[in-house]
N, C-alpha and C positions, 0 to 999 in steps of 0.2 A: 157296447161301445167303449173303446179304450180311452184312457185319459187324454192321449195326444189327439184323437179324433174329436173329443169334446172340446178341447182347447182351440182346435182349428175352427170348429163351427162357431165358437164364441167370438173369435176374432173376426170371422166373416160377418157375423151379425153386427158387430161394432162398425165394421167398414160399411155395411149396407145402411145403417142408421146415418152415418156421416154423409153418404152419397145422397140419401133422401133429403137431408137438410140442405145440402148444397143445391139440389135440384129445385127445392122450394124457393130458395133465394133467387135462382136464375129465372124462374117462371114468374114469381109474384113480386120481385123487387120493384120498387118505385123507379120510374124512368122520368128524367126531367123533360119538361115541355120544350118544344123547339125554341131555340134562342135563349134558353135558361140553363144554368149550371146548378147541379145539386152537389152538396158537400156534406161530409159526415158531421161537420160541426155546425150545420144549420140548426137554429133553435137551441144553441148551447151558449153558456155564459163562461167566460174565462175568469177563474179565481186565482189571483196572484199568490205566489208563495210567501210564506212568513210564519210568524208565531202567533197563536191565539190561545185564549183560555177556554177550555171545554169543561162540560159537566156542571153539576149543581149539587152541593153537599146535602141540601135539605131533602133531596129525593132518596137518600140512603144509598148504600153500596150496590144494591141490585138495579136501581133505576137512574142513577146519575152521579153518585159520588165515586171518587174524589174529584173536586175541581183541580185541574192541572194544566200546565203549559204544554202545548203541542206544536211542533214545527212541521209544516207541510210544504212540499214543493208545489209549484203551480199545477193546476189541473183545469179541465173544462167539465161542465156538468149540464145536463139537460135543463132547459127552462121549465119544461112541463113534465108531469108524470106521463108515462107511456100509456097511450090510449088503446081501447079495444081495436080500433081500426088499424093502428100501426102494428100492434102485436099480431093481429090476424093475417097481415100480409106475409108474416114469417111462419106462423102456426095457424092455418085456416080453420082447423078443427075446433079451435077455442070458441068460435061463433056458436056452436051447439051447446056450450055450457057457460055462456055469459051469466054473470050474476044478475039476478032481478033487481039488485040494489045498485047496480052500476051498469046499465044495459044500453046506453046510447053509444053511437060510434065514437064520439068525442069524450066519453066518460073514461075515467082511469080503469085500465084493465085490472081485474081481480080474479079470484079463484084460480090462481096459478101458484105453483110451488116455487121455493127459492131457486131450485135448479133450473126451472123453466125461465125464470127471470134472468139468471146468470147466462143461460144458453142464448137467449135473445140478444143480450148486450154483446156477447162474444161474436155472434154471427153477423152483427152489423159493424163490428170493428171497435167496440167499446167494452166496458166492464161495469159491474156494479161498483158504486163508490164505497170506499171504506167508511166506517162509522165516523171517523174523525173528519174526513172530507165532507160527508153529508152535513155534519154539525157546523163546520166552518162556512159552508155555502148557505145553510138554512138560517143561521142566527146572526147575532151581532157581537158575539163574544161574551154574552151574558146568558149562561145556560139556564138560569132560573126564570128568565123572562121569555115571552113570546117573540117571534121575529119582528113584530111591530113595537115591542116594548112591554110595559106592564098593563094588566087589565084586559077584560073580555066583556064587551057590551052585548048582552043577550038580545037586546032589542034591535041592535044594528051590528050584527056579528061581522068581524073582519076576516073570518075564515069559516069553512064548513066543518063544524065540530060541536061537541057537547050535546048532541041530539039523542044520545042513549037509545039507539035503535028505533027512533020515532020517525025517521025519514030515510034518505038514501044519499049517495054521492052526487056531486054536481059535475057538469062538464069541466074539463081542466081549464084553468085560466079564468074562472068565474069571479075570482076575488083579486084585489090588487096584489102586485108582486112585492117581494121583500126588497131590502136595500140593495141586494145583489142582482135583482132582476129575475128571481125565481118565483114561480107560482106554486101555491098549495103545499109549501113546506110545513105548514101547520094545518092539520085537518084534511078533509076529503078522504084519502085512504092512507093507512100506514105505508111505509116504504121499506122494502127489503134493502139491507146493505150487505157488504161482503163479509163482515166479521162474524165469527162464532161468538157466542155469549159466554163470559166467565167473569165473575166478580174478582177473581184472583189476578186477572191481567192488568187491571188498572192500579196505578200507584202514583205517588206524588212527584217523582222525578220527571223531568221534561222528556217527552217522547218525540222521536223523529219518524215521520211517515208511518205511523203504526197501522198494522193490518189486522190486529186482533190475535187471539190464540191460534195455534196451528191445527187444533182439532176441537171438537165439542159435540154437543147433542142438539143445541138450539141455535138458530140464527137470529141476529139482532134485527129489530124493526124500529123505525124512527118516525116521528112527526105526528102521531095521533091520527084520528079518523073521525068521520061523520058519526060513527056509532059509539065513540068512546068519550071519556071525561074530558073536560076542558084542560085540566092540568097536564094531560098527556101531550098536548100541543106545544108545551114549552120546549125550547130549542135543545136543552140539555137532558131531556127525559128519554129514557130508553125502555124498550120492552123486548120480548123475544117470543119466537114460535118455532114449531117443529118444521124443518125445511122441506120435508117430503109431502106435506099436506097440500092438497088442491082445494080444500074446503073453505078457505077464509074469504068471506065476502068483502072484507075491508082492508086487504093488504095488496098493494101494488108495488111500483118501483119506478125509478128513473136511472139513466145510465151516465157514466162519466168516462173521461179520457185522461190518462196520466201523461203529462208533458215530459219530454226528454230533459235530462239534467242540464244539458247545454242551454236549453231555452230558458231554464229557471235561474241561470247565473245572473247575478246583479252586478252591473259595472259601477263601482264607486268612483266619484270624481277625485281628481288629485293624483 
């Protein structure tokens, strides 16, 4: 087989994959009930543009330092982590490999690679949030604290976490939302974000709509999980994983929408 023939076949395979994904969307996409309208922004929260402080110095450069000012334009983000049921309407084959640790229809989807999470968001008209967007929506601007503030009551836990592999994930929305109206930003499952991981990317100057390094080996995950330590649920804590792996029982995701610049313009009085 010549190089040109090989290239042609490779392009045909890419086109076939795209056609299959589009067909899945057409066949399995949710349809609104009679008299109801469905919107891409249903179950999303609008986060206004502005500047906030991200990170936590005490977690060190790998997991949260340096604390720094970040400016973000407005964006919308899902209230809930993507569930098995929603994910499988786009990728039905996932039903056969649901994690035994997150197996109900309304449980957060897991055992998916970063690329599958990114594909899902793209196919429904959204994207994975950047790391900065995720922290802005998840926390209160105090990265060393949890979304609800300081402290974690093991007898009356405010989130699904700190169980150290002794249990499993809960259905999404089982715990109270944070101040922005988002559920499970601490615990339940880790959440993939768009950024590659690199300790060299973060620095003290103010950042404007940062998207992370342009390349890397690992993708960032945020929020902690049912299977991890309590400290991992702090809003400014980060970790990372290999983006091609489907083997993680405790990593899921949620999607976001970037708003147009014109919509983010603030009219000042006077």
